C-alpha positions in Angstrom: 0.0 0.2 0.1 1.7 3.3 -1.3 1.9 6.3 1.4 -0.3 9.2 1.1 1.9 12.3 0.2 1.6 15.4 3.1 -1.2 18.5 2.0 1.2 20.9 0.7 1.9 23.3 3.2 1.9 21.0 5.9 4.8 18.9 7.5 4.5 15.3 7.4 4.2 13.1 10.6 6.4 11.2 12.2 10.9 11.6 12.6 11.4 10.9 8.8 15.4 10.4 8.6 15.6 13.1 11.1 17.7 11.3 13.8 20.7 12.4 16.3 23.1 10.5 13.8 22.0 13.3 11.3 23.4 16.2 13.9 27.0 16.9 12.1 30.0 17.7 14.5 32.7 19.5 12.9 35.7 19.2 15.0 38.6 21.4 15.7 39.1 23.3 11.9 36.7 21.5 10.2 34.0 23.8 10.6 36.4 26.7 8.8 37.1 24.4 6.0 33.8 23.5 5.3 32.5 27.0 5.6 35.5 29.4 5.1 33.7 32.5 3.6 31.8 32.7 7.0 35.0 33.2 8.6 37.2 35.4 6.0 34.3 37.3 3.8 34.9 35.4 0.7 37.4 32.6 -0.9 38.5 35.1 -3.6 41.1 37.9 -3.4 39.5 39.5 -0.8 39.7 36.5 1.5 43.0 35.4 0.2 44.6 39.0 1.4 42.3 38.7 4.6 44.9 35.7 6.0 48.1 38.0 5.8 46.0 40.4 7.6 45.4 38.1 10.4 48.9 37.1 10.7 50.1 41.0 10.4 47.5 41.7 12.9 49.1 39.9 16.1 52.3 41.4 15.0 50.8 44.5 15.6 49.0 43.9 18.5 52.2 43.5 20.2 53.7 46.5 19.1 50.3 48.1 20.7 51.3 46.5 23.9 55.0 48.0 23.6 56.6 44.8 22.9 57.2 44.9 19.1 58.8 47.3 16.9 59.5 45.6 13.3 56.9 43.3 11.5 58.6 41.8 8.1 56.3 40.7 5.4 57.6 38.7 2.4 55.9 37.2 -0.7 57.9 34.1 -1.6 57.8 33.0 -5.7 55.7 30.4 -4.7 53.0 32.8 -3.5 53.8 31.5 0.2 54.1 34.7 2.8 56.4 34.6 5.7 55.4 37.0 8.7 57.9 37.8 11.3 57.7 40.1 14.3 60.1 41.2 17.1 57.8 40.7 20.2 57.8 38.6 22.8 56.8 35.4 20.7 54.2 32.9 21.2 53.7 30.9 24.8 55.4 27.2 24.3 54.6 26.3 27.8 52.0 24.1 28.2 48.4 25.2 28.4 47.2 23.9 31.9 43.2 22.6 30.6 44.2 21.8 26.9 47.4 20.2 27.6 49.3 21.6 24.5 51.7 24.0 24.2 50.1 27.7 23.6 51.4 28.0 20.2 49.3 25.1 19.5 46.2 26.0 21.0 46.7 29.4 19.3 47.0 27.5 16.2 44.6 25.0 16.3 41.8 26.5 18.2 39.0 28.8 17.5 38.7 31.7 19.6 41.7 31.1 21.5 44.3 33.8 22.0 45.9 36.5 24.3 43.2 38.9 23.6 40.7 37.8 25.9 43.4 38.5 28.3 43.5 42.7 29.0 46.3 41.9 31.3 48.3 40.3 28.0 46.6 43.0 25.5 45.3 46.4 26.9 43.8 47.0 23.0 43.6 45.0 20.3 42.9 44.7 16.6 42.4 40.9 16.9 39.2 41.1 18.4 37.6 41.9 15.2 39.4 39.4 13.5 39.1 35.7 13.0 42.4 34.7 14.5 45.7 32.7 13.3 43.5 29.6 14.0 41.2 30.1 10.8 44.6 30.9 8.7 46.0 27.5 9.8 42.8 26.0 8.9 42.9 27.6 5.3 46.6 26.5 4.3 48.1 24.0 2.3 51.0 24.4 5.1 51.7 26.6 8.1 55.4 26.5 9.8 55.9 28.8 12.6 58.9 29.5 14.5 58.9 31.2 18.2 62.1 32.4 19.6 61.1 32.7 23.4 63.7 32.3 26.8 67.1 31.8 24.4 65.5 28.8 22.1 64.0 28.4 19.0 60.8 26.5 18.6 59.3 25.0 15.9 56.2 23.5 14.8 54.5 22.3 11.4 50.6 22.0 10.2 48.9 21.0 7.1 45.5 22.2 6.7 45.1 22.6 9.9 46.4 19.6 11.7 49.7 18.8 13.0 52.5 17.2 11.1 55.0 18.1 13.5 54.8 18.5 17.2 56.6 21.6 19.0 60.4 21.2 19.0 63.2 23.0 19.4 65.6 23.7 16.7 68.7 26.1 17.9 69.4 29.1 20.0 68.5 32.4 20.1 69.9 35.6 21.4 66.3 37.6 20.7 62.5 36.8 20.9 59.8 37.1 18.4 57.5 34.9 15.6 57.8 34.1 12.3 55.0 32.2 10.7 55.1 30.8 7.2 52.2 29.5 5.2 50.7 28.6 1.6 47.1 29.6 1.2 44.9 25.8 0.0 44.1 26.0 -3.6 41.5 23.7 -3.1 40.1 26.2 -0.9 41.0 29.9 -2.5 39.6 30.5 -6.4 42.0 32.9 -6.4 45.6 32.0 -5.1 48.1 34.9 -6.0 48.4 37.6 -3.7 48.5 41.4 -5.1 51.2 43.5 -4.1 49.5 46.6 -3.6 46.6 45.7 -1.9 49.0 44.1 0.9 51.0 47.5 0.8 48.0 49.9 1.2 47.2 48.1 4.7 51.0 47.7 6.0 51.3 51.6 4.9 48.1 52.4 6.9 49.0 50.2 9.9 52.9 52.0 10.0 50.7 55.7 10.1 48.6 54.4 12.7 51.6 53.1 15.0 54.2 56.1 14.7 57.7 54.3 14.6 56.5 51.0 14.0 59.0 49.8 10.8 57.0 47.4 8.4 58.6 45.9 5.7 57.2 44.1 2.3 58.8 42.3 -0.2 58.0 40.6 -3.2 60.4 37.7 -4.2 58.3 36.6 -7.2 60.1 36.8 -10.7 59.0 39.9 -12.8 57.9 41.9 -9.7 60.9 42.0 -6.8 60.5 45.2 -4.6 60.7 46.2 -1.5 59.3 49.0 0.6 59.4 49.9 4.1 56.9 51.9 6.1 57.9 53.8 9.1 56.2 57.2 10.5 57.6 58.4 13.4 54.9 61.6 12.8 52.1 58.8 12.9 48.9 60.6 12.3 50.3 64.0 11.2 52.1 62.1 8.3 49.3 60.1 7.8 47.1 63.3 7.1 49.7 64.9 5.1 49.7 61.9 2.7 46.0 62.3 2.6 46.4 65.2 1.5 48.3 64.5 -1.4 49.0 67.4 -4.1 46.0 69.4 -2.9 47.3 72.9 -1.7 46.9 73.2 2.7 45.1 75.9 3.9 47.3 76.0 6.9 50.8 74.8 6.8 51.3 72.4 10.2 48.1 69.6 11.1 46.3 70.1 13.9 47.2 67.1 16.1 46.1 65.5 19.2 46.3 62.7 21.5 45.1 62.0 25.0 43.9 59.3 26.9 40.3 59.6 28.7 38.6 57.2 31.1 40.8 54.5 29.7 40.3 55.3 25.9 43.0 56.8 23.7 42.0 59.4 21.2 44.2 60.2 18.8 43.6 62.8 15.5 45.1 64.6 12.8 43.2 67.7 10.7 44.5 69.4 8.0 42.1 71.4 5.8 42.9 72.0 2.1 41.5 75.1 -0.6 39.2 72.5 -2.2 35.7 71.2 -1.4 35.8 67.6 -0.6 36.1 65.9 2.8 38.5 63.2 2.8 37.9 61.9 7.0 39.4 58.6 8.0 38.6 56.7 11.2 39.8 53.9 12.9 40.0 51.6 16.1 42.6 49.6 17.2 44.0 49.9 13.9 40.3 48.8 12.3 39.3 51.0 9.2 36.0 51.7 10.5 34.7 53.2 7.3 30.9 53.0 8.1 32.2 55.5 11.0 30.4 54.8 14.1 30.0 56.8 17.6 33.6 57.8 17.2 32.5 59.6 14.1 29.7 61.0 15.7 31.5 62.8 17.9 34.0 64.0 15.8 31.5 65.4 13.7 29.8 67.2 16.6 33.0 68.8 18.5 34.2 70.2 15.1 30.8 71.7 14.3 30.5 73.0 17.9 33.8 74.5 18.3 34.1 76.6 14.8 30.8 77.8 15.6 31.5 78.8 18.5 34.8 80.5 18.3 34.0 82.3 14.8 30.5 84.1 17.1 33.2 85.0 19.7 35.8 86.7 17.3 32.8 88.2 15.6 33.2 86.8 11.9 29.7 85.4 12.6 27.9 88.4 13.4 26.6 90.0 10.2 25.5 86.3 9.2 21.9 85.1 9.3 22.9 81.7 9.7 25.4 79.3 11.6 27.7 76.9 10.2 26.5 73.4 9.6 28.5 69.9 9.6 28.5 69.9 5.6 30.0 73.6 6.2 32.8 73.5 8.6 34.1 70.1 6.5 34.5 71.5 3.1 38.2 70.9 2.6 38.6 68.7 5.7 41.3 66.1 5.7 41.3 64.0 9.1 42.8 60.8 10.3 40.6 60.0 13.8 42.0 56.8 16.0 40.6 55.3 18.8 42.0 52.3 21.0 39.0 50.9 23.1 39.0 47.8 25.5 36.2 46.5 24.2 34.9 47.7 21.1 31.5 46.8 19.8 31.5 46.3 16.0 28.0 47.0 14.3 26.7 47.3 10.5 27.0 44.8 7.5 30.5 44.8 7.3 31.1 45.1 11.0 33.4 48.0 10.8 30.9 50.4 12.4 31.5 51.6 16.1 28.8 50.8 18.3 30.5 51.9 21.6 27.8 54.8 23.4 30.2 55.5 25.5 33.1 56.5 23.1 30.5 59.7 21.4 31.0 61.8 24.4 34.5 61.1 25.1 35.8 61.8 21.5 33.5 64.9 21.5 35.0 66.1 24.9 38.6 65.8 23.6 38.2 67.5 19.7 36.1 70.1 21.7 39.1 70.9 23.9 42.1 70.6 21.6 40.2 72.5 18.9 39.4 75.2 21.2 43.1 75.4 22.8 44.6 75.2 19.2 42.2 78.0 17.7 43.1 80.0 21.0 46.9 80.0 20.3 46.6 80.4 16.3 43.7 82.5 15.5 45.3 83.3 12.1 44.5 79.5 11.3 41.3 79.4 12.8 40.0 82.6 11.0 41.2 80.9 7.6 38.9 78.1 8.4 35.9 80.0 9.5 36.2 82.0 5.9 36.3 78.6 4.2 33.2 77.5 6.4 31.5 81.0 5.8 31.7 80.6 1.9 30.5 77.1 2.2 27.7 78.8 3.6 27.1 81.1 1.5 27.5 78.2 -1.4 24.8 76.2 0.4 22.3 78.8 0.7 22.6 79.4 -3.0 22.0 75.5 -3.8 19.2 75.4 -1.5 16.6 76.2 -4.5 19.0 73.9 -6.8 18.7 71.1 -4.1 14.7 71.5 -4.0 14.9 70.4 -7.9 16.6 67.4 -7.1 14.9 66.4 -3.8 12.4 63.5 -4.3 9.5 64.9 -3.9 6.0 63.3 -2.8 2.8 63.0 -5.6 1.4 66.3 -3.4 4.9 68.3 -4.4 3.8 68.2 -8.0 7.5 66.9 -8.6 8.1 64.8 -12.0 10.8 62.4 -12.8 13.1 63.5 -15.2 11.4 63.4 -18.9 14.3 61.1 -20.3 14.0 58.7 -17.9 12.1 55.4 -18.9 10.9 54.1 -15.8 9.8 50.5 -15.0 6.7 49.6 -13.9 7.3 48.1 -10.9 8.1 50.0 -7.6 9.6 47.6 -5.1 13.3 49.2 -5.4 14.7 45.7 -4.5 13.5 44.3 -7.8 14.1 47.3 -9.8 17.2 48.4 -11.6 18.3 51.7 -13.4 21.1 51.5 -16.1 22.8 54.7 -16.7 23.9 54.9 -20.2 26.1 56.8 -22.8 24.4 58.8 -25.4 21.2 59.1 -26.6 21.2 56.3 -29.4 22.6 53.8 -27.2 19.3 54.9 -24.5 17.4 54.1 -27.5 18.8 50.5 -28.3 18.7 49.9 -24.3 14.9 51.1 -24.1 14.1 48.4 -26.9 16.5 46.0 -25.2 15.2 46.3 -21.9 12.5 44.3 -19.5 10.0 47.4 -18.7 8.8 45.7 -15.6 11.9 46.1 -14.0 14.5 47.7 -15.8 15.0 51.7 -16.3 16.9 53.2 -18.3 18.4 57.2 -18.1 20.5 58.2 -20.8 23.1 60.4 -20.2 24.5 63.6 -22.7 28.1 63.6 -22.9 30.2 63.8 -19.9 28.7 64.9 -16.6 30.4 67.7 -14.5 33.8 66.4 -12.8 32.5 66.9 -9.1 36.0 66.8 -7.6 36.9 70.0 -8.8 33.5 71.9 -8.2 31.1 73.2 -4.9 27.5 71.5 -4.5 26.1 74.8 -5.8 27.7 74.1 -9.2 27.1 70.1 -9.2 23.3 70.7 -8.4 23.1 72.9 -11.5 24.3 70.2 -14.1 21.2 69.0 -15.5 22.7 65.2 -15.8 23.0 65.6 -12.4 20.2 66.4 -11.6 18.5 64.0 -13.8 20.0 61.3 -11.7 19.8 62.5 -8.4 15.7 63.1 -9.4 15.4 59.1 -10.6 17.7 57.8 -8.1 15.3 59.4 -5.6 17.8 59.7 -2.3 18.6 63.0 -2.6 21.7 64.4 -1.8 24.0 65.9 1.1 21.7 67.0 4.4 18.5 65.3 2.1 20.1 61.9 1.3 17.8 59.0 2.7 19.2 55.7 1.6 15.7 54.1 2.5 14.5 56.2 -0.3 16.7 54.7 -2.9 14.3 53.8 -6.2 16.5 51.1 -7.5 19.0 48.8 -5.4 20.4 48.6 -8.6 22.2 51.6 -10.2 24.1 50.2 -13.4 26.9 52.3 -15.3 26.5 51.5 -19.1 29.0 53.2 -21.3 31.2 52.4 -24.2 34.2 49.9 -24.1 36.1 53.1 -25.5 38.1 55.9 -24.0 35.6 58.0 -24.0 33.0 55.7 -22.4 36.0 54.7 -19.5 36.3 58.4 -18.8 32.3 58.9 -18.6 32.2 55.3 -16.2 35.2 57.2 -14.1 33.1 60.8 -13.6 30.4 58.9 -12.5 31.9 56.9 -10.1 33.7 59.8 -8.8 30.0 61.1 -8.2 28.7 58.5 -6.2 32.0 58.2 -4.5 31.9 62.2 -3.2 28.2 62.9 -3.0 26.2 59.5 -2.4 28.8 57.3 -1.2 26.6 55.4 0.8 24.7 54.1 -2.3 28.4 52.4 -2.9 28.7 51.2 0.9 24.7 49.5 0.1 26.0 47.9 -2.8 23.8 49.5 -4.9 26.3 50.5 -8.0 27.3 48.2 -10.4 29.1 48.3 -13.4 27.8 46.9 -16.5 30.4 44.4 -19.0 29.2 44.9 -23.0 31.7 42.7 -25.1 34.6 44.4 -26.6 33.8 41.8 -30.4 31.6 39.6 -32.0 33.0 36.6 -33.5 30.8 35.0 -36.2 30.4 32.1 -38.8 27.2 31.8 -40.7 24.7 31.3 -38.1 27.2 30.2 -35.0 28.2 34.0 -32.6 30.5 34.3 -29.7 31.1 37.1 -28.2 34.5 37.9 -26.5 35.0 40.5 -24.0 39.1 40.0 -24.1 41.3 39.4 -27.0 42.4 36.1 -26.0 38.5 35.2 -25.6 38.5 36.6 -29.2 41.3 34.0 -30.5 39.9 31.5 -29.2 36.8 31.7 -30.9 38.2 32.6 -34.0 40.4 29.4 -33.7 37.4 27.4 -32.9 35.1 28.6 -36.0 38.3 28.1 -38.4 38.8 24.4 -37.1 42.2 24.7 -38.5 40.6 23.3 -41.9 38.9 26.7 -43.3 40.8 29.4 -43.5 40.1 32.0 -41.1 38.5 34.5 -43.6 35.2 32.9 -43.6 35.3 33.9 -39.2 33.7 37.8 -39.4 35.0 39.6 -36.3 33.3 42.6 -35.5 35.0 45.3 -32.8 31.9 47.3 -30.7 33.2 50.5 -30.2 30.2 51.6 -29.0 26.8 50.3 -27.4 24.6 51.7 -30.6 26.5 49.7 -32.8 25.1 46.6 -30.9 21.2 46.0 -32.0 18.3 45.5 -29.1 18.7 41.9 -29.2 22.8 41.8 -29.2 22.6 44.5 -26.0 19.9 42.6 -24.0 22.0 38.9 -24.9 25.1 40.3 -23.8 25.2 42.9 -21.2 21.6 43.6 -20.0 19.8 39.9 -19.6 20.4 39.0 -15.9 20.6 35.6 -16.9 23.2 36.4 -19.1 24.9 39.4 -18.4 28.4 40.0 -16.0 27.9 42.8 -13.6 30.9 44.3 -11.7 29.7 45.6 -7.9 31.8 48.7 -6.9 32.6 48.1 -3.6 34.5 50.2 -0.9 37.3 47.7 -0.2 39.8 50.8 0.5 38.7 54.1 0.7 41.6 55.7 1.4 43.0 54.2 -2.0 39.8 55.3 -3.8 40.3 58.6 -2.7 43.9 58.9 -3.7 42.7 57.5 -7.3 39.9 59.9 -7.7 42.2 63.0 -6.8 44.7 62.0 -9.1 42.6 61.2 -11.9 40.2 64.1 -11.8 42.3 66.9 -9.2 43.8 70.1 -10.4 47.7 69.0 -10.2 48.7 67.8 -13.8 52.1 66.0 -12.6 50.4 63.1 -10.8 48.1 62.5 -13.6 51.3 62.6 -16.0 52.8 59.8 -13.6 50.2 57.6 -12.9 49.5 57.2 -17.1 53.5 56.1 -17.3 53.6 53.7 -14.8 50.3 52.4 -16.3 50.4 52.6 -19.8 52.2 48.9 -20.0 49.0 47.6 -18.2 46.4 49.6 -21.0 45.1 46.9 -23.5 42.6 48.2 -25.8 42.8 52.3 -26.7 41.4 54.2 -29.2 44.0 55.8 -31.6 
């Protein structure tokens, strides 16, 4: 007799096959290998580099505790990495409860380490990370050497399992730890380390820990290179580096460093004569690019102190407004670093500080430091205030322009841009908007789209370079106004991420030099004026093909020369001449008919999109300034150094 099937929506009676044996117990580091992305974010390049950061963070924590002065990082020819420090060395004595040497516990047990013992480390960045045991679990091989008590100890592992027990292999006069590891090719989809990515993080750490020497050496063939990062000036040098080639408003940075209620607060401020703000915040060496309570406290103190000093000095007597936060942060370059014993992180990427008490502490420190500096340097204070007053006047002038681009309700009678071909659905989670270069391509895109969820906004020519403009000028640009109105979030003080009308905003430009320029201008705009959209993961770049390779009815689309050549070879079959194969090079989206554009670039089932992420806001800021700023010389150097990497250049 056949068993009756359970009704739809109802659970079947009985236990089925779900018994105690169905519950898997993952022992040791097996859980890490089974679900690596849970521990390091991804198994691509981002997760790969996270392995290096985890090992380096341990060494930096030794420096924070006052025991280490030097860290050496080496990328070997086989893409293995060694990290060496001159700290105390990981303990090698037997752990009382685990009955194993301390170094073995640290490398094989999750959530084991000295960071939880505040007598060992007062503050540490390691609490934010996942621990060197995860590096061990995700490495094909890992070896560690510990120098302690005049002896050199060695231990080896493979994929988290001990292969050589701890043994003494020699004598030594100093102390420290050396970790060598090779990422597991069974885990990672990308196993080649990027020198620049590691260098940026190490430079950042050297700035944040003044006096700490960090070296980076690349031994790989064809890319041998070595750099040393050491900054005795700490954050003062960091903020000068952030300033780059922009002209400073005052000669020396405003610096402050104090401890209040057990929290160390350190910062450096320097204004320039431009219009953008570049503020970078850190907690225990962790880049908190989502901000948090420390940033809120800093902003509040900066606005309050500058307003109070301006009124006291009579600079705002004739003004009918007070200076807003945006006004006082125009042209600001700032690095803020707080060291907290028990940091509480929140936000999607766990890079937003949540400790409520930190806001008041930072506010108090910055109020005192700025007030004292302004009293001693009145000419600098007046220059900063004059710039803020100028910004406030521009803000008033921009108010009406902003009203035009603010998302309005139906009662206001506001209209979406006439050029926008909107989608019929109104759920932002399902909707996407293509920013398309030119009316011709816009016409093709409108025919190629799925009307229910795809909107098209054609852009005429190149938008304004916002790197060089104030908000009033930015909002007077018609193409920018159209974009802001269509997106719906507003901009500046009015920005509300929850009002975004689309959760995918896709930049779709031609695969040529002009297209790349327009894409860069758009990314500059989003980075400078609507960065929250990037943080939320709403900005994407479309990937139109470069070539159409066809023979008869057989058609392929190629995105690289190598791919094109592969298709040509396949269609030639080695017997027929390649002349029978037709190769079309797409210089613009307008050269594709609607069907081709849909199949290659717009169909969610076939297309490739690149999500724009904020992996390193500081690096992005530097690049935008180089490419889009006033100074010609840095741009010339960038072109000379990177010209060899160009693959497609129209002449």
